mmJSON file of the N, C-alpha and C atoms, coordinates in Angstrom:
{"data_MODEL":{"atom_site":{
"group_PDB":["ATOM","ATOM","ATOM","ATOM","ATOM","ATOM","ATOM","ATOM","ATOM","ATOM","ATOM","ATOM","ATOM","ATOM","ATOM","ATOM","ATOM","ATOM","ATOM","ATOM","ATOM","ATOM","ATOM","ATOM","ATOM","ATOM","ATOM","ATOM","ATOM","ATOM","ATOM","ATOM","ATOM","ATOM","ATOM","ATOM","ATOM","ATOM","ATOM","ATOM","ATOM","ATOM","ATOM","ATOM","ATOM","ATOM","ATOM","ATOM","ATOM","ATOM","ATOM","ATOM","ATOM","ATOM","ATOM","ATOM","ATOM","ATOM","ATOM","ATOM","ATOM","ATOM","ATOM","ATOM","ATOM","ATOM","ATOM","ATOM","ATOM","ATOM","ATOM","ATOM","ATOM","ATOM","ATOM","ATOM","ATOM","ATOM","ATOM","ATOM","ATOM","ATOM","ATOM","ATOM","ATOM","ATOM","ATOM","ATOM","ATOM","ATOM","ATOM","ATOM","ATOM","ATOM","ATOM","ATOM","ATOM","ATOM","ATOM","ATOM","ATOM","ATOM","ATOM","ATOM","ATOM","ATOM","ATOM","ATOM","ATOM","ATOM","ATOM","ATOM","ATOM","ATOM","ATOM","ATOM","ATOM","ATOM","ATOM","ATOM","ATOM","ATOM","ATOM","ATOM","ATOM","ATOM","ATOM","ATOM","ATOM","ATOM","ATOM","ATOM","ATOM","ATOM","ATOM","ATOM","ATOM","ATOM","ATOM","ATOM","ATOM","ATOM","ATOM","ATOM","ATOM","ATOM","ATOM","ATOM","ATOM","ATOM","ATOM","ATOM","ATOM","ATOM","ATOM","ATOM","ATOM","ATOM","ATOM","ATOM","ATOM","ATOM","ATOM","ATOM","ATOM","ATOM","ATOM","ATOM","ATOM","ATOM","ATOM","ATOM","ATOM","ATOM","ATOM","ATOM","ATOM","ATOM","ATOM","ATOM","ATOM","ATOM","ATOM","ATOM","ATOM","ATOM","ATOM","ATOM","ATOM","ATOM","ATOM","ATOM","ATOM","ATOM","ATOM","ATOM","ATOM","ATOM","ATOM","ATOM","ATOM","ATOM","ATOM","ATOM","ATOM","ATOM","ATOM","ATOM","ATOM","ATOM","ATOM","ATOM","ATOM","ATOM","ATOM","ATOM","ATOM","ATOM","ATOM","ATOM","ATOM","ATOM","ATOM","ATOM","ATOM","ATOM","ATOM","ATOM","ATOM","ATOM","ATOM","ATOM","ATOM","ATOM","ATOM","ATOM","ATOM","ATOM","ATOM","ATOM"],
"id":[1,2,3,4,5,6,7,8,9,10,11,12,13,14,15,16,17,18,19,20,21,22,23,24,25,26,27,28,29,30,31,32,33,34,35,36,37,38,39,40,41,42,43,44,45,46,47,48,49,50,51,52,53,54,55,56,57,58,59,60,61,62,63,64,65,66,67,68,69,70,71,72,73,74,75,76,77,78,79,80,81,82,83,84,85,86,87,88,89,90,91,92,93,94,95,96,97,98,99,100,101,102,103,104,105,106,107,108,109,110,111,112,113,114,115,116,117,118,119,120,121,122,123,124,125,126,127,128,129,130,131,132,133,134,135,136,137,138,139,140,141,142,143,144,145,146,147,148,149,150,151,152,153,154,155,156,157,158,159,160,161,162,163,164,165,166,167,168,169,170,171,172,173,174,175,176,177,178,179,180,181,182,183,184,185,186,187,188,189,190,191,192,193,194,195,196,197,198,199,200,201,202,203,204,205,206,207,208,209,210,211,212,213,214,215,216,217,218,219,220,221,222,223,224,225,226,227,228,229,230,231,232,233,234,235,236,237,238,239,240],
"type_symbol":["N","C","C","N","C","C","N","C","C","N","C","C","N","C","C","N","C","C","N","C","C","N","C","C","N","C","C","N","C","C","N","C","C","N","C","C","N","C","C","N","C","C","N","C","C","N","C","C","N","C","C","N","C","C","N","C","C","N","C","C","N","C","C","N","C","C","N","C","C","N","C","C","N","C","C","N","C","C","N","C","C","N","C","C","N","C","C","N","C","C","N","C","C","N","C","C","N","C","C","N","C","C","N","C","C","N","C","C","N","C","C","N","C","C","N","C","C","N","C","C","N","C","C","N","C","C","N","C","C","N","C","C","N","C","C","N","C","C","N","C","C","N","C","C","N","C","C","N","C","C","N","C","C","N","C","C","N","C","C","N","C","C","N","C","C","N","C","C","N","C","C","N","C","C","N","C","C","N","C","C","N","C","C","N","C","C","N","C","C","N","C","C","N","C","C","N","C","C","N","C","C","N","C","C","N","C","C","N","C","C","N","C","C","N","C","C","N","C","C","N","C","C","N","C","C","N","C","C","N","C","C","N","C","C","N","C","C","N","C","C"],
"label_atom_id":["N","CA","C","N","CA","C","N","CA","C","N","CA","C","N","CA","C","N","CA","C","N","CA","C","N","CA","C","N","CA","C","N","CA","C","N","CA","C","N","CA","C","N","CA","C","N","CA","C","N","CA","C","N","CA","C","N","CA","C","N","CA","C","N","CA","C","N","CA","C","N","CA","C","N","CA","C","N","CA","C","N","CA","C","N","CA","C","N","CA","C","N","CA","C","N","CA","C","N","CA","C","N","CA","C","N","CA","C","N","CA","C","N","CA","C","N","CA","C","N","CA","C","N","CA","C","N","CA","C","N","CA","C","N","CA","C","N","CA","C","N","CA","C","N","CA","C","N","CA","C","N","CA","C","N","CA","C","N","CA","C","N","CA","C","N","CA","C","N","CA","C","N","CA","C","N","CA","C","N","CA","C","N","CA","C","N","CA","C","N","CA","C","N","CA","C","N","CA","C","N","CA","C","N","CA","C","N","CA","C","N","CA","C","N","CA","C","N","CA","C","N","CA","C","N","CA","C","N","CA","C","N","CA","C","N","CA","C","N","CA","C","N","CA","C","N","CA","C","N","CA","C","N","CA","C","N","CA","C","N","CA","C","N","CA","C","N","CA","C","N","CA","C","N","CA","C","N","CA","C"],
"label_alt_id":[null,null,null,null,null,null,null,null,null,null,null,null,null,null,null,null,null,null,null,null,null,null,null,null,null,null,null,null,null,null,null,null,null,null,null,null,null,null,null,null,null,null,null,null,null,null,null,null,null,null,null,null,null,null,null,null,null,null,null,null,null,null,null,null,null,null,null,null,null,null,null,null,null,null,null,null,null,null,null,null,null,null,null,null,null,null,null,null,null,null,null,null,null,null,null,null,null,null,null,null,null,null,null,null,null,null,null,null,null,null,null,null,null,null,null,null,null,null,null,null,null,null,null,null,null,null,null,null,null,null,null,null,null,null,null,null,null,null,null,null,null,null,null,null,null,null,null,null,null,null,null,null,null,null,null,null,null,null,null,null,null,null,null,null,null,null,null,null,null,null,null,null,null,null,null,null,null,null,null,null,null,null,null,null,null,null,null,null,null,null,null,null,null,null,null,null,null,null,null,null,null,null,null,null,null,null,null,null,null,null,null,null,null,null,null,null,null,null,null,null,null,null,null,null,null,null,null,null,null,null,null,null,null,null,null,null,null,null,null,null],
"label_comp_id":["UNK","UNK","UNK","UNK","UNK","UNK","UNK","UNK","UNK","UNK","UNK","UNK","UNK","UNK","UNK","UNK","UNK","UNK","UNK","UNK","UNK","UNK","UNK","UNK","UNK","UNK","UNK","UNK","UNK","UNK","UNK","UNK","UNK","UNK","UNK","UNK","UNK","UNK","UNK","UNK","UNK","UNK","UNK","UNK","UNK","UNK","UNK","UNK","UNK","UNK","UNK","UNK","UNK","UNK","UNK","UNK","UNK","UNK","UNK","UNK","UNK","UNK","UNK","UNK","UNK","UNK","UNK","UNK","UNK","UNK","UNK","UNK","UNK","UNK","UNK","UNK","UNK","UNK","UNK","UNK","UNK","UNK","UNK","UNK","UNK","UNK","UNK","UNK","UNK","UNK","UNK","UNK","UNK","UNK","UNK","UNK","UNK","UNK","UNK","UNK","UNK","UNK","UNK","UNK","UNK","UNK","UNK","UNK","UNK","UNK","UNK","UNK","UNK","UNK","UNK","UNK","UNK","UNK","UNK","UNK","UNK","UNK","UNK","UNK","UNK","UNK","UNK","UNK","UNK","UNK","UNK","UNK","UNK","UNK","UNK","UNK","UNK","UNK","UNK","UNK","UNK","UNK","UNK","UNK","UNK","UNK","UNK","UNK","UNK","UNK","UNK","UNK","UNK","UNK","UNK","UNK","UNK","UNK","UNK","UNK","UNK","UNK","UNK","UNK","UNK","UNK","UNK","UNK","UNK","UNK","UNK","UNK","UNK","UNK","UNK","UNK","UNK","UNK","UNK","UNK","UNK","UNK","UNK","UNK","UNK","UNK","UNK","UNK","UNK","UNK","UNK","UNK","UNK","UNK","UNK","UNK","UNK","UNK","UNK","UNK","UNK","UNK","UNK","UNK","UNK","UNK","UNK","UNK","UNK","UNK","UNK","UNK","UNK","UNK","UNK","UNK","UNK","UNK","UNK","UNK","UNK","UNK","UNK","UNK","UNK","UNK","UNK","UNK","UNK","UNK","UNK","UNK","UNK","UNK","UNK","UNK","UNK","UNK","UNK","UNK"],
"label_asym_id":["A","A","A","A","A","A","A","A","A","A","A","A","A","A","A","A","A","A","A","A","A","A","A","A","A","A","A","A","A","A","A","A","A","A","A","A","A","A","A","A","A","A","A","A","A","A","A","A","A","A","A","A","A","A","A","A","A","A","A","A","A","A","A","A","A","A","A","A","A","A","A","A","A","A","A","A","A","A","A","A","A","A","A","A","A","A","A","A","A","A","A","A","A","A","A","A","A","A","A","A","A","A","A","A","A","A","A","A","A","A","A","A","A","A","A","A","A","A","A","A","A","A","A","A","A","A","A","A","A","A","A","A","A","A","A","A","A","A","A","A","A","A","A","A","A","A","A","A","A","A","A","A","A","A","A","A","A","A","A","A","A","A","A","A","A","A","A","A","A","A","A","A","A","A","A","A","A","A","A","A","A","A","A","A","A","A","A","A","A","A","A","A","A","A","A","A","A","A","A","A","A","A","A","A","A","A","A","A","A","A","A","A","A","A","A","A","A","A","A","A","A","A","A","A","A","A","A","A","A","A","A","A","A","A","A","A","A","A","A","A"],
"label_entity_id":["1","1","1","1","1","1","1","1","1","1","1","1","1","1","1","1","1","1","1","1","1","1","1","1","1","1","1","1","1","1","1","1","1","1","1","1","1","1","1","1","1","1","1","1","1","1","1","1","1","1","1","1","1","1","1","1","1","1","1","1","1","1","1","1","1","1","1","1","1","1","1","1","1","1","1","1","1","1","1","1","1","1","1","1","1","1","1","1","1","1","1","1","1","1","1","1","1","1","1","1","1","1","1","1","1","1","1","1","1","1","1","1","1","1","1","1","1","1","1","1","1","1","1","1","1","1","1","1","1","1","1","1","1","1","1","1","1","1","1","1","1","1","1","1","1","1","1","1","1","1","1","1","1","1","1","1","1","1","1","1","1","1","1","1","1","1","1","1","1","1","1","1","1","1","1","1","1","1","1","1","1","1","1","1","1","1","1","1","1","1","1","1","1","1","1","1","1","1","1","1","1","1","1","1","1","1","1","1","1","1","1","1","1","1","1","1","1","1","1","1","1","1","1","1","1","1","1","1","1","1","1","1","1","1","1","1","1","1","1","1"],
"label_seq_id":[1,1,1,2,2,2,3,3,3,4,4,4,5,5,5,6,6,6,7,7,7,8,8,8,9,9,9,10,10,10,11,11,11,12,12,12,13,13,13,14,14,14,15,15,15,16,16,16,17,17,17,18,18,18,19,19,19,20,20,20,21,21,21,22,22,22,23,23,23,24,24,24,25,25,25,26,26,26,27,27,27,28,28,28,29,29,29,30,30,30,31,31,31,32,32,32,33,33,33,34,34,34,35,35,35,36,36,36,37,37,37,38,38,38,39,39,39,40,40,40,41,41,41,42,42,42,43,43,43,44,44,44,45,45,45,46,46,46,47,47,47,48,48,48,49,49,49,50,50,50,51,51,51,52,52,52,53,53,53,54,54,54,55,55,55,56,56,56,57,57,57,58,58,58,59,59,59,60,60,60,61,61,61,62,62,62,63,63,63,64,64,64,65,65,65,66,66,66,67,67,67,68,68,68,69,69,69,70,70,70,71,71,71,72,72,72,73,73,73,74,74,74,75,75,75,76,76,76,77,77,77,78,78,78,79,79,79,80,80,80],
"pdbx_PDB_ins_code":[null,null,null,null,null,null,null,null,null,null,null,null,null,null,null,null,null,null,null,null,null,null,null,null,null,null,null,null,null,null,null,null,null,null,null,null,null,null,null,null,null,null,null,null,null,null,null,null,null,null,null,null,null,null,null,null,null,null,null,null,null,null,null,null,null,null,null,null,null,null,null,null,null,null,null,null,null,null,null,null,null,null,null,null,null,null,null,null,null,null,null,null,null,null,null,null,null,null,null,null,null,null,null,null,null,null,null,null,null,null,null,null,null,null,null,null,null,null,null,null,null,null,null,null,null,null,null,null,null,null,null,null,null,null,null,null,null,null,null,null,null,null,null,null,null,null,null,null,null,null,null,null,null,null,null,null,null,null,null,null,null,null,null,null,null,null,null,null,null,null,null,null,null,null,null,null,null,null,null,null,null,null,null,null,null,null,null,null,null,null,null,null,null,null,null,null,null,null,null,null,null,null,null,null,null,null,null,null,null,null,null,null,null,null,null,null,null,null,null,null,null,null,null,null,null,null,null,null,null,null,null,null,null,null,null,null,null,null,null,null],
"Cartn_x":[-34.683,-32.77,-32.1,-32.158,-32.192,-30.189,-29.865,-28.214,-27.844,-29.051,-27.794,-27.833,-26.585,-26.526,-27.157,-27.937,-28.603,-28.663,-28.018,-27.693,-28.963,-29.167,-29.91,-31.284,-30.82,-32.21,-32.384,-32.066,-32.64,-32.874,-31.455,-31.725,-30.53,-30.177,-29.189,-27.63,-26.354,-25.569,-24.582,-24.939,-24.309,-22.921,-23.86,-22.506,-21.049,-21.259,-20.542,-19.283,-19.826,-19.316,-18.508,-18.847,-18.127,-17.41,-17.287,-16.245,-15.025,-14.722,-14.079,-12.689,-11.757,-9.874,-9.142,-8.413,-7.337,-5.646,-4.9,-3.905,-2.524,-1.655,-0.533,-0.385,0.01,0.547,-0.499,-2.08,-3.143,-2.909,-2.503,-2.316,-1.686,-0.399,0.766,0.417,0.192,-0.162,-1.03,-1.492,-3.357,-2.287,-1.211,-0.589,0.825,1.322,2.128,3.619,3.395,5.057,4.953,6.177,6.595,6.043,5.94,5.466,6.254,8.064,8.446,8.217,8.189,8.039,6.374,5.42,4.618,4.917,5.964,5.389,6.541,7.631,8.122,6.902,6.09,5.092,4.403,4.554,3.277,4.218,5.227,6.148,5.984,5.719,6.2,4.537,3.781,1.879,1.597,2.286,1.544,0.307,-0.001,-1.071,-2.554,-3.464,-4.729,-4.981,-5.746,-6.166,-6.269,-5.713,-6.015,-5.637,-6.28,-7.325,-5.608,-5.653,-4.266,-5.232,-4.566,-4.941,-3.591,-3.932,-2.456,-1.612,-0.597,-0.108,1.917,2.72,4.098,4.421,5.062,5.328,4.664,4.231,3.113,1.396,1.592,0.44,0.103,-1.207,-1.623,-1.979,-1.79,-2.557,-3.89,-4.904,-5.542,-6.072,-6.465,-7.035,-8.072,-9.395,-10.557,-10.947,-11.268,-11.258,-12.006,-12.657,-13.623,-12.299,-11.285,-10.456,-9.129,-9.129,-8.366,-9.018,-10.118,-10.664,-10.581,-10.827,-11.223,-9.476,-8.56,-7.161,-6.848,-7.074,-6.123,-7.149,-8.626,-9.226,-8.644,-7.798,-8.178,-6.214,-5.098,-4.307,-3.693,-4.46,-3.926,-4.564,-6.241,-6.869,-6.41,-6.621,-5.974,-6.661,-5.909,-6.064,-5.982,-7.391,-7.12,-7.52],
"Cartn_y":[7.407,8.525,8.314,7.478,7.029,7.044,6.535,7.109,7.897,9.094,10.751,11.04,11.73,12.079,13.825,13.619,14.623,15.584,17.305,18.244,18.256,18.666,19.208,19.864,20.567,20.852,20.04,18.661,18.198,18.264,18.798,18.823,18.354,17.55,16.83,17.78,16.887,17.351,16.057,15.749,14.828,15.816,17.016,17.842,18.117,18.743,18.338,17.202,15.964,14.72,15.235,15.467,15.6,16.519,17.203,18.64,18.19,17.057,16.237,16.524,16.87,17.147,16.578,15.857,15.187,16.816,16.128,17.13,16.561,17.005,15.958,15.323,15.254,14.544,13.071,13.7,12.222,11.524,12.173,11.14,10.893,11.533,10.715,9.138,9.222,8.332,7.267,7.718,6.886,6.342,6.51,6.032,5.116,5.481,4.693,4.955,7.041,7.43,8.536,8.982,10.338,11.798,12.347,13.835,14.239,14.355,14.466,13.761,12.703,12.101,12.498,12.88,13.346,14.573,15.608,17.038,16.967,15.469,15.109,15.225,13.878,13.872,15.117,16.005,17.135,17.919,18.077,18.762,18.172,17.181,16.254,16.179,16.59,16.769,15.22,14.754,13.046,13.262,14.046,14.042,14.172,13.784,14.435,15.863,16.427,18.074,17.817,19.658,19.949,21.765,21.846,23.263,23.896,25.476,25.893,27.149,27.478,28.318,29.426,30.193,31.312,31.57,32.198,32.635,32.269,31.543,31.752,30.459,30.408,29.829,29.006,30.49,29.725,29.52,29.297,28.463,26.947,26.657,25.162,24.736,23.583,22.835,21.828,21.299,20.513,19.62,17.738,17.452,17.178,16.975,16.926,15.216,14.985,13.382,12.567,13.398,12.766,12.584,13.761,13.899,12.851,12.639,11.469,10.23,9.726,8.745,8.003,9.455,9.589,9.084,9.838,9.688,8.42,7.581,6.263,5.387,5.111,4.449,4.178,5.946,5.964,5.676,5.771,5.274,4.091,4.067,2.349,1.368,1.588,0.828,-0.705,-1.953,-3.382,-3.581,-3.364,-4.077,-5.315,-5.915,-6.929,-7.882],
"Cartn_z":[0.515,0.674,-0.52,-1.398,-3.078,-2.906,-1.79,-1.588,-1.81,-1.394,-1.346,0.094,0.439,1.961,1.909,3.49,3.481,4.606,5.201,5.894,6.883,7.513,8.92,8.094,6.861,7.019,5.477,5.16,4.593,3.086,2.755,1.62,1.118,-0.571,-0.649,-0.92,-0.191,-0.569,-1.405,-1.86,-2.784,-3.983,-4.264,-4.339,-3.942,-2.492,-1.741,-1.947,-2.006,-2.087,-3.925,-4.575,-6.06,-6.242,-5.203,-4.921,-4.071,-3.244,-2.832,-3.109,-2.796,-3.288,-2.217,-2.533,-2.218,-2.463,-1.476,-1.629,-1.978,-2.414,-2.843,-2.371,-0.707,0.092,0.194,-0.077,0.289,-1.165,-2.241,-3.745,-3.78,-3.235,-3.367,-2.731,-1.009,-0.292,-1.039,-2.034,-2.421,-3.765,-4.294,-5.651,-4.637,-3.337,-2.92,-3.455,-3.443,-4.39,-3.344,-3.601,-2.415,-3.21,-2.245,-2.9,-4.063,-3.474,-4.254,-6.32,-5.552,-6.932,-7.616,-7.302,-7.693,-8.006,-7.608,-8.104,-9.014,-9.711,-10.766,-11.62,-11.624,-12.66,-12.658,-12.164,-12.416,-13.451,-13.011,-14.227,-15.394,-15.876,-16.741,-17.541,-16.396,-17.327,-17.045,-15.718,-15.865,-14.637,-14.46,-12.948,-13.647,-12.805,-12.653,-12.585,-13.925,-13.391,-12.246,-11.528,-10.808,-10.171,-9.119,-8.681,-8.223,-8.446,-7.68,-6.828,-5.481,-4.797,-4.865,-4.783,-4.56,-6.026,-5.728,-7.068,-6.558,-7.062,-6.898,-5.692,-5.321,-4.297,-3.02,-3.21,-1.707,-2.462,-3.781,-4.498,-3.356,-3.363,-3.067,-4.081,-4.343,-5.096,-4.421,-5.282,-4.651,-5.953,-5.615,-7.087,-6.714,-7.399,-7.319,-7.728,-6.566,-6.946,-7.91,-8.454,-10.089,-11.097,-10.909,-11.678,-11.66,-10.369,-9.472,-10.218,-10.067,-10.24,-11.62,-12.87,-14.345,-14.751,-13.893,-14.342,-14.021,-13.354,-12.346,-13.707,-14.197,-14.976,-16.304,-16.663,-17.903,-18.242,-17.222,-17.244,-16.652,-15.231,-14.402,-14.651,-15.431,-15.772,-16.49,-15.734,-16.802,-18.154,-18.7,-20.539,-20.783,-21.468,-21.211,-22.573],
"occupancy":[1.0,1.0,1.0,1.0,1.0,1.0,1.0,1.0,1.0,1.0,1.0,1.0,1.0,1.0,1.0,1.0,1.0,1.0,1.0,1.0,1.0,1.0,1.0,1.0,1.0,1.0,1.0,1.0,1.0,1.0,1.0,1.0,1.0,1.0,1.0,1.0,1.0,1.0,1.0,1.0,1.0,1.0,1.0,1.0,1.0,1.0,1.0,1.0,1.0,1.0,1.0,1.0,1.0,1.0,1.0,1.0,1.0,1.0,1.0,1.0,1.0,1.0,1.0,1.0,1.0,1.0,1.0,1.0,1.0,1.0,1.0,1.0,1.0,1.0,1.0,1.0,1.0,1.0,1.0,1.0,1.0,1.0,1.0,1.0,1.0,1.0,1.0,1.0,1.0,1.0,1.0,1.0,1.0,1.0,1.0,1.0,1.0,1.0,1.0,1.0,1.0,1.0,1.0,1.0,1.0,1.0,1.0,1.0,1.0,1.0,1.0,1.0,1.0,1.0,1.0,1.0,1.0,1.0,1.0,1.0,1.0,1.0,1.0,1.0,1.0,1.0,1.0,1.0,1.0,1.0,1.0,1.0,1.0,1.0,1.0,1.0,1.0,1.0,1.0,1.0,1.0,1.0,1.0,1.0,1.0,1.0,1.0,1.0,1.0,1.0,1.0,1.0,1.0,1.0,1.0,1.0,1.0,1.0,1.0,1.0,1.0,1.0,1.0,1.0,1.0,1.0,1.0,1.0,1.0,1.0,1.0,1.0,1.0,1.0,1.0,1.0,1.0,1.0,1.0,1.0,1.0,1.0,1.0,1.0,1.0,1.0,1.0,1.0,1.0,1.0,1.0,1.0,1.0,1.0,1.0,1.0,1.0,1.0,1.0,1.0,1.0,1.0,1.0,1.0,1.0,1.0,1.0,1.0,1.0,1.0,1.0,1.0,1.0,1.0,1.0,1.0,1.0,1.0,1.0,1.0,1.0,1.0,1.0,1.0,1.0,1.0,1.0,1.0,1.0,1.0,1.0,1.0,1.0,1.0,1.0,1.0,1.0,1.0,1.0,1.0],
"B_iso_or_equiv":[0.0,0.0,0.0,0.0,0.0,0.0,0.0,0.0,0.0,0.0,0.0,0.0,0.0,0.0,0.0,0.0,0.0,0.0,0.0,0.0,0.0,0.0,0.0,0.0,0.0,0.0,0.0,0.0,0.0,0.0,0.0,0.0,0.0,0.0,0.0,0.0,0.0,0.0,0.0,0.0,0.0,0.0,0.0,0.0,0.0,0.0,0.0,0.0,0.0,0.0,0.0,0.0,0.0,0.0,0.0,0.0,0.0,0.0,0.0,0.0,0.0,0.0,0.0,0.0,0.0,0.0,0.0,0.0,0.0,0.0,0.0,0.0,0.0,0.0,0.0,0.0,0.0,0.0,0.0,0.0,0.0,0.0,0.0,0.0,0.0,0.0,0.0,0.0,0.0,0.0,0.0,0.0,0.0,0.0,0.0,0.0,0.0,0.0,0.0,0.0,0.0,0.0,0.0,0.0,0.0,0.0,0.0,0.0,0.0,0.0,0.0,0.0,0.0,0.0,0.0,0.0,0.0,0.0,0.0,0.0,0.0,0.0,0.0,0.0,0.0,0.0,0.0,0.0,0.0,0.0,0.0,0.0,0.0,0.0,0.0,0.0,0.0,0.0,0.0,0.0,0.0,0.0,0.0,0.0,0.0,0.0,0.0,0.0,0.0,0.0,0.0,0.0,0.0,0.0,0.0,0.0,0.0,0.0,0.0,0.0,0.0,0.0,0.0,0.0,0.0,0.0,0.0,0.0,0.0,0.0,0.0,0.0,0.0,0.0,0.0,0.0,0.0,0.0,0.0,0.0,0.0,0.0,0.0,0.0,0.0,0.0,0.0,0.0,0.0,0.0,0.0,0.0,0.0,0.0,0.0,0.0,0.0,0.0,0.0,0.0,0.0,0.0,0.0,0.0,0.0,0.0,0.0,0.0,0.0,0.0,0.0,0.0,0.0,0.0,0.0,0.0,0.0,0.0,0.0,0.0,0.0,0.0,0.0,0.0,0.0,0.0,0.0,0.0,0.0,0.0,0.0,0.0,0.0,0.0,0.0,0.0,0.0,0.0,0.0,0.0],
"pdbx_formal_charge":[null,null,null,null,null,null,null,null,null,null,null,null,null,null,null,null,null,null,null,null,null,null,null,null,null,null,null,null,null,null,null,null,null,null,null,null,null,null,null,null,null,null,null,null,null,null,null,null,null,null,null,null,null,null,null,null,null,null,null,null,null,null,null,null,null,null,null,null,null,null,null,null,null,null,null,null,null,null,null,null,null,null,null,null,null,null,null,null,null,null,null,null,null,null,null,null,null,null,null,null,null,null,null,null,null,null,null,null,null,null,null,null,null,null,null,null,null,null,null,null,null,null,null,null,null,null,null,null,null,null,null,null,null,null,null,null,null,null,null,null,null,null,null,null,null,null,null,null,null,null,null,null,null,null,null,null,null,null,null,null,null,null,null,null,null,null,null,null,null,null,null,null,null,null,null,null,null,null,null,null,null,null,null,null,null,null,null,null,null,null,null,null,null,null,null,null,null,null,null,null,null,null,null,null,null,null,null,null,null,null,null,null,null,null,null,null,null,null,null,null,null,null,null,null,null,null,null,null,null,null,null,null,null,null,null,null,null,null,null,null],
"auth_seq_id":[1,1,1,2,2,2,3,3,3,4,4,4,5,5,5,6,6,6,7,7,7,8,8,8,9,9,9,10,10,10,11,11,11,12,12,12,13,13,13,14,14,14,15,15,15,16,16,16,17,17,17,18,18,18,19,19,19,20,20,20,21,21,21,22,22,22,23,23,23,24,24,24,25,25,25,26,26,26,27,27,27,28,28,28,29,29,29,30,30,30,31,31,31,32,32,32,33,33,33,34,34,34,35,35,35,36,36,36,37,37,37,38,38,38,39,39,39,40,40,40,41,41,41,42,42,42,43,43,43,44,44,44,45,45,45,46,46,46,47,47,47,48,48,48,49,49,49,50,50,50,51,51,51,52,52,52,53,53,53,54,54,54,55,55,55,56,56,56,57,57,57,58,58,58,59,59,59,60,60,60,61,61,61,62,62,62,63,63,63,64,64,64,65,65,65,66,66,66,67,67,67,68,68,68,69,69,69,70,70,70,71,71,71,72,72,72,73,73,73,74,74,74,75,75,75,76,76,76,77,77,77,78,78,78,79,79,79,80,80,80],
"auth_comp_id":["UNK","UNK","UNK","UNK","UNK","UNK","UNK","UNK","UNK","UNK","UNK","UNK","UNK","UNK","UNK","UNK","UNK","UNK","UNK","UNK","UNK","UNK","UNK","UNK","UNK","UNK","UNK","UNK","UNK","UNK","UNK","UNK","UNK","UNK","UNK","UNK","UNK","UNK","UNK","UNK","UNK","UNK","UNK","UNK","UNK","UNK","UNK","UNK","UNK","UNK","UNK","UNK","UNK","UNK","UNK","UNK","UNK","UNK","UNK","UNK","UNK","UNK","UNK","UNK","UNK","UNK","UNK","UNK","UNK","UNK","UNK","UNK","UNK","UNK","UNK","UNK","UNK","UNK","UNK","UNK","UNK","UNK","UNK","UNK","UNK","UNK","UNK","UNK","UNK","UNK","UNK","UNK","UNK","UNK","UNK","UNK","UNK","UNK","UNK","UNK","UNK","UNK","UNK","UNK","UNK","UNK","UNK","UNK","UNK","UNK","UNK","UNK","UNK","UNK","UNK","UNK","UNK","UNK","UNK","UNK","UNK","UNK","UNK","UNK","UNK","UNK","UNK","UNK","UNK","UNK","UNK","UNK","UNK","UNK","UNK","UNK","UNK","UNK","UNK","UNK","UNK","UNK","UNK","UNK","UNK","UNK","UNK","UNK","UNK","UNK","UNK","UNK","UNK","UNK","UNK","UNK","UNK","UNK","UNK","UNK","UNK","UNK","UNK","UNK","UNK","UNK","UNK","UNK","UNK","UNK","UNK","UNK","UNK","UNK","UNK","UNK","UNK","UNK","UNK","UNK","UNK","UNK","UNK","UNK","UNK","UNK","UNK","UNK","UNK","UNK","UNK","UNK","UNK","UNK","UNK","UNK","UNK","UNK","UNK","UNK","UNK","UNK","UNK","UNK","UNK","UNK","UNK","UNK","UNK","UNK","UNK","UNK","UNK","UNK","UNK","UNK","UNK","UNK","UNK","UNK","UNK","UNK","UNK","UNK","UNK","UNK","UNK","UNK","UNK","UNK","UNK","UNK","UNK","UNK","UNK","UNK","UNK","UNK","UNK","UNK"],
"auth_asym_id":["A","A","A","A","A","A","A","A","A","A","A","A","A","A","A","A","A","A","A","A","A","A","A","A","A","A","A","A","A","A","A","A","A","A","A","A","A","A","A","A","A","A","A","A","A","A","A","A","A","A","A","A","A","A","A","A","A","A","A","A","A","A","A","A","A","A","A","A","A","A","A","A","A","A","A","A","A","A","A","A","A","A","A","A","A","A","A","A","A","A","A","A","A","A","A","A","A","A","A","A","A","A","A","A","A","A","A","A","A","A","A","A","A","A","A","A","A","A","A","A","A","A","A","A","A","A","A","A","A","A","A","A","A","A","A","A","A","A","A","A","A","A","A","A","A","A","A","A","A","A","A","A","A","A","A","A","A","A","A","A","A","A","A","A","A","A","A","A","A","A","A","A","A","A","A","A","A","A","A","A","A","A","A","A","A","A","A","A","A","A","A","A","A","A","A","A","A","A","A","A","A","A","A","A","A","A","A","A","A","A","A","A","A","A","A","A","A","A","A","A","A","A","A","A","A","A","A","A","A","A","A","A","A","A","A","A","A","A","A","A"],
"auth_atom_id":["N","CA","C","N","CA","C","N","CA","C","N","CA","C","N","CA","C","N","CA","C","N","CA","C","N","CA","C","N","CA","C","N","CA","C","N","CA","C","N","CA","C","N","CA","C","N","CA","C","N","CA","C","N","CA","C","N","CA","C","N","CA","C","N","CA","C","N","CA","C","N","CA","C","N","CA","C","N","CA","C","N","CA","C","N","CA","C","N","CA","C","N","CA","C","N","CA","C","N","CA","C","N","CA","C","N","CA","C","N","CA","C","N","CA","C","N","CA","C","N","CA","C","N","CA","C","N","CA","C","N","CA","C","N","CA","C","N","CA","C","N","CA","C","N","CA","C","N","CA","C","N","CA","C","N","CA","C","N","CA","C","N","CA","C","N","CA","C","N","CA","C","N","CA","C","N","CA","C","N","CA","C","N","CA","C","N","CA","C","N","CA","C","N","CA","C","N","CA","C","N","CA","C","N","CA","C","N","CA","C","N","CA","C","N","CA","C","N","CA","C","N","CA","C","N","CA","C","N","CA","C","N","CA","C","N","CA","C","N","CA","C","N","CA","C","N","CA","C","N","CA","C","N","CA","C","N","CA","C","N","CA","C","N","CA","C","N","CA","C","N","CA","C","N","CA","C","N","CA","C"],
"pdbx_PDB_model_num":[1,1,1,1,1,1,1,1,1,1,1,1,1,1,1,1,1,1,1,1,1,1,1,1,1,1,1,1,1,1,1,1,1,1,1,1,1,1,1,1,1,1,1,1,1,1,1,1,1,1,1,1,1,1,1,1,1,1,1,1,1,1,1,1,1,1,1,1,1,1,1,1,1,1,1,1,1,1,1,1,1,1,1,1,1,1,1,1,1,1,1,1,1,1,1,1,1,1,1,1,1,1,1,1,1,1,1,1,1,1,1,1,1,1,1,1,1,1,1,1,1,1,1,1,1,1,1,1,1,1,1,1,1,1,1,1,1,1,1,1,1,1,1,1,1,1,1,1,1,1,1,1,1,1,1,1,1,1,1,1,1,1,1,1,1,1,1,1,1,1,1,1,1,1,1,1,1,1,1,1,1,1,1,1,1,1,1,1,1,1,1,1,1,1,1,1,1,1,1,1,1,1,1,1,1,1,1,1,1,1,1,1,1,1,1,1,1,1,1,1,1,1,1,1,1,1,1,1,1,1,1,1,1,1,1,1,1,1,1,1]
}}}
């Protein structure tokens, strides 16, 4: 199986894993900050790339896990 996951029809589902997204609450919890602070950072452009569904105040955003990990490695990585 080479580390890939399979669903019932035995096709690789690794593409599903790469499409995982975090909600703003999940990202705030991951970073140990409040959602209010996360939205403040978002307004300043200091968050990972995100997806928006909907329009206006009813819009929902989500952060693709791959973008979060990339952002974290670029901004939170230890510099030696």
